[in-house]
C-alpha positions as CSV (number, residue, x, y, z in Angstrom):
1,M,4.3,16.6,-17.0
2,E,4.5,17.0,-20.9
3,N,8.3,15.6,-21.1
4,W,6.8,11.7,-19.9
5,K,4.2,11.6,-22.8
6,G,4.6,9.0,-25.2
7,K,7.1,7.4,-23.0
8,V,7.7,3.8,-21.3
9,A,7.0,2.9,-17.6
10,V,6.8,-0.2,-15.8
11,V,4.6,-0.8,-12.5
12,T,5.4,-3.5,-10.2
13,G,2.3,-4.9,-8.3
14,A,0.2,-2.7,-10.6
15,S,-3.4,-5.3,-10.2
16,S,-4.3,-2.7,-7.4
17,G,-3.8,-0.9,-4.2
18,I,-0.9,1.7,-4.8
19,G,0.6,0.4,-8.1
20,A,-2.7,0.1,-9.6
21,A,-3.5,3.9,-8.4
22,I,0.3,4.7,-9.9
23,A,-0.3,3.0,-13.6
24,E,-3.5,4.8,-13.7
25,S,-1.9,8.5,-13.1
26,L,0.9,7.8,-15.5
27,V,-1.7,6.5,-18.5
28,N,-3.8,9.7,-17.6
29,I,-0.5,11.6,-18.2
30,G,-0.1,9.6,-21.9
31,M,2.6,6.8,-20.8
32,D,2.8,3.8,-22.1
33,V,3.0,1.8,-18.8
34,V,3.3,-1.8,-18.5
35,G,1.9,-3.5,-14.9
36,L,3.3,-6.3,-14.0
37,A,1.5,-8.8,-11.4
38,R,0.3,-12.0,-11.3
39,R,-3.4,-11.5,-11.3
40,L,-4.1,-11.4,-14.9
41,E,-7.7,-10.7,-14.5
42,R,-7.3,-7.4,-12.2
43,L,-4.7,-6.1,-15.0
44,E,-7.0,-6.6,-17.8
45,Q,-9.8,-4.9,-15.9
46,L,-7.4,-2.4,-15.7
47,K,-6.8,-1.7,-19.0
48,T,-10.8,-1.9,-19.4
49,K,-10.9,1.0,-17.2
50,L,-7.6,3.1,-18.9
51,K,-8.6,2.8,-22.3
52,E,-10.1,6.1,-23.1
53,Q,-7.1,7.6,-21.5
54,K,-4.2,9.3,-23.0
55,G,-2.0,7.0,-23.0
56,K,-2.0,2.9,-22.8
57,F,-1.5,0.4,-20.2
58,H,-0.3,-2.9,-21.3
59,P,-1.0,-5.9,-18.7
60,V,1.9,-8.5,-18.3
61,K,1.6,-11.2,-16.4
62,T,4.5,-11.5,-13.7
63,D,5.5,-13.6,-10.6
64,L,7.4,-11.6,-9.0
65,A,8.6,-14.1,-6.7
66,K,10.7,-16.1,-9.7
67,E,13.4,-14.1,-11.6
68,E,12.8,-16.1,-15.2
69,D,9.0,-14.4,-14.9
70,I,10.6,-10.9,-14.5
71,S,13.4,-11.4,-17.5
72,S,10.5,-12.2,-19.7
73,A,8.4,-9.3,-18.7
74,F,11.6,-7.0,-19.4
75,E,11.9,-9.2,-22.9
76,W,8.6,-8.1,-23.7
77,V,9.3,-4.4,-23.3
78,E,12.2,-4.3,-24.9
79,K,10.3,-5.9,-27.9
80,N,7.1,-4.5,-28.3
81,L,8.2,-0.7,-26.3
82,G,11.8,0.0,-26.3
83,G,13.7,1.5,-23.3
84,I,12.1,2.2,-20.1
85,H,12.1,5.6,-18.8
86,I,10.3,5.3,-15.5
87,L,10.5,2.3,-13.2
88,V,8.3,1.9,-10.1
89,N,9.2,-0.6,-7.9
90,N,5.9,-0.8,-5.8
91,A,5.2,-4.6,-5.1
92,G,5.3,-5.5,-1.5
93,I,3.8,-8.0,1.2
94,G,3.8,-8.3,4.8
95,K,3.6,-10.9,7.1
96,C,2.4,-10.6,10.8
97,M,4.1,-13.0,12.9
98,P,5.6,-13.2,16.2
99,F,9.5,-14.0,15.6
100,E,9.9,-17.1,17.3
101,V,7.5,-18.9,15.7
102,S,8.4,-17.8,12.1
103,T,9.5,-19.8,9.7
104,T,12.1,-20.0,7.1
105,D,9.7,-20.0,4.2
106,I,7.7,-17.2,5.6
107,W,11.0,-14.7,5.1
108,R,12.1,-16.2,2.1
109,E,8.5,-15.4,0.9
110,L,8.3,-11.7,1.6
111,Y,12.2,-11.4,0.4
112,N,11.7,-12.2,-2.5
113,I,8.8,-9.8,-3.1
114,N,9.8,-7.0,-1.1
115,L,14.1,-7.4,-1.9
116,I,15.1,-9.6,-4.4
117,A,12.0,-8.6,-7.0
118,L,13.2,-5.1,-6.2
119,Q,16.6,-6.1,-7.1
120,I,15.9,-7.5,-10.2
121,C,14.1,-5.0,-11.9
122,S,16.3,-2.0,-10.9
123,R,19.1,-4.2,-12.6
124,E,17.1,-4.9,-15.8
125,G,15.8,-1.2,-15.9
126,I,18.8,0.1,-15.8
127,K,20.3,-1.6,-18.4
128,S,17.5,-1.0,-20.8
129,M,17.8,2.8,-19.9
130,R,21.6,2.9,-20.5
131,K,21.1,0.5,-24.0
132,H,18.8,3.3,-25.0
133,N,21.2,6.3,-23.6
134,I,17.8,7.5,-21.6
135,D,19.4,10.1,-19.8
136,D,16.2,11.2,-17.7
137,G,15.3,7.7,-16.4
138,Y,13.5,7.8,-13.3
139,I,13.8,4.6,-10.5
140,I,10.8,4.9,-7.8
141,N,11.2,2.5,-5.1
142,I,7.5,2.3,-2.4
143,S,9.5,1.9,0.8
144,S,7.2,2.4,4.2
145,L,7.6,4.3,7.0
146,A,8.2,0.9,9.0
147,A,11.9,2.3,7.2
148,H,12.0,4.8,9.8
149,M,11.1,3.2,13.0
150,S,13.8,2.3,15.3
151,T,12.3,-0.4,16.9
152,P,9.8,-3.0,14.6
153,I,6.0,-3.3,16.0
154,A,6.0,-6.4,17.5
155,G,4.9,-9.1,14.9
156,F,6.3,-7.5,11.8
157,V,10.0,-7.9,12.0
158,P,10.5,-9.8,8.6
159,Y,8.7,-6.4,7.4
160,F,10.5,-4.1,8.9
161,V,14.0,-5.4,8.0
162,S,12.9,-6.0,4.6
163,K,11.6,-2.0,4.3
164,K,14.7,-0.8,6.0
165,A,16.9,-2.4,3.2
166,V,14.7,-1.2,0.4
167,N,16.1,2.3,1.8
168,T,19.3,1.1,1.5
169,I,19.0,-0.2,-1.9
170,G,17.9,3.0,-3.1
171,E,20.7,5.0,-1.8
172,G,23.1,2.3,-3.2
173,I,22.1,2.5,-6.7
174,R,21.6,6.5,-6.0
175,A,25.4,6.5,-5.0
176,E,26.7,4.2,-7.8
177,L,24.8,5.4,-10.7
178,G,26.4,9.0,-9.4
179,Q,29.8,7.4,-9.6
180,T,29.6,7.4,-13.1
181,N,27.9,10.5,-14.0
182,S,24.3,9.3,-14.8
183,K,21.4,11.4,-14.9
184,I,19.1,8.3,-13.9
185,R,17.1,9.5,-10.8
186,V,16.1,7.2,-7.9
187,T,13.7,8.3,-5.1
188,T,12.2,6.1,-2.1
189,I,8.8,6.9,-1.1
190,S,8.0,5.8,2.5
191,P,4.2,6.2,2.7
192,G,2.4,5.8,6.6
193,L,-0.7,3.5,6.5
194,V,-2.2,3.1,3.2
195,R,-6.0,1.6,2.5
196,T,-4.7,-1.3,0.7
197,E,-5.3,-5.2,1.1
198,I,-1.9,-5.7,2.2
199,H,-3.0,-5.4,5.9
200,E,-6.0,-7.7,5.4
201,L,-3.7,-10.2,3.3
202,S,-0.5,-9.7,6.3
203,G,-2.8,-11.1,8.8
204,I,-4.2,-8.0,10.9
205,T,-7.0,-6.1,11.5
206,L,-6.6,-2.1,12.0
207,P,-8.6,-0.2,14.8
208,P,-11.4,1.9,13.6
209,H,-9.5,5.1,14.3
210,A,-6.7,4.1,12.4
211,A,-6.0,7.4,9.9
212,R,-5.2,5.9,6.8
213,L,-3.3,7.3,3.2
214,E,-5.6,7.0,0.2
215,P,-3.2,5.1,-2.8
216,S,-4.0,8.5,-5.1
217,D,-2.2,10.3,-2.4
218,I,0.6,8.0,-3.5
219,A,0.1,8.6,-7.4
220,K,0.1,12.1,-6.3
221,T,3.3,12.1,-4.7
222,V,4.9,10.5,-7.6
223,E,3.1,13.3,-10.1
224,L,5.1,15.8,-8.0
225,L,8.2,14.3,-8.5
226,L,8.0,13.9,-12.3
227,Q,7.1,17.3,-12.5
228,L,10.6,18.3,-11.2
229,P,13.5,19.5,-13.5
230,S,15.4,16.8,-14.3
231,H,18.6,18.6,-12.5
232,V,16.6,18.3,-9.2
233,L,16.3,15.0,-6.9
234,I,14.3,14.3,-3.8
235,T,16.2,11.0,-2.3
236,E,13.2,10.0,-0.3
237,F,9.6,11.1,0.3
238,V,7.9,10.2,4.0
239,V,4.3,10.7,3.3
240,H,2.2,10.8,6.7
241,H,-1.8,11.3,6.7
242,V,-2.5,14.6,8.6
243,I,-4.2,14.1,12.0
244,N,-6.4,17.3,12.9
245,D,-9.0,16.0,15.4
246,T,-8.2,16.2,19.3
247,E,-9.5,12.3,19.9
248,S,-7.3,10.6,16.9
249,L,-4.5,12.5,18.3
250,K,-4.9,11.4,21.7
251,K,-5.1,8.0,20.3
252,A,-2.1,8.1,18.0
253,N,-0.2,9.1,21.0
254,N,-1.2,6.3,23.2
255,M,-0.1,3.7,20.3
256,K,3.0,5.3,20.3
């Protein structure tokens, strides 16, 4: 992990949940971490929390649904910190709505965050890594277990489609980088249920017995990736919560 000390990371959706946990983890190992999100007050709170750690957290208010905001954020990074070594595409939203009543605006809103923002950030991140000759750059995309389910859960068709696309984008970027002999690595992390705000904001209530990962679990997964030698690539991590009691296992099987 010492190899990453003093280097620059950009984390999208850093104001809460998985993004905040990953940002905190990277600051703790001594990185300069730029957190992008709309809720500046949340980012400022995280900055205060992390002020005594090895690295430094830089809040940059960014509406990831707007390309001009993303471009401005990456320009800020270039001007103030230089090249990007790690990009974590974490920002994402979910919507719970039957397909037959889902509106075009809902689909656009979801894809603007889950896909278009990821595309823009990845493009700008790669440009920065190439400009600064960063051979050990790393792009980490946070997807979902939904990307591996053959049939979407009722009411979540747009979300499931977007997460399958996230995985495809990661595979495509990795293939294109490989054609140019680039050493920039691309990994997709697909967690199961995580204890974040996304469920409530999506309009769903999870059953009390639902086993959920913690945001820190995904941050530890990122740490594990960063400990690997630069010539080792794990293309995808699928992260589950271990169900270790009989009653929960029965309920989980009944939900399938």
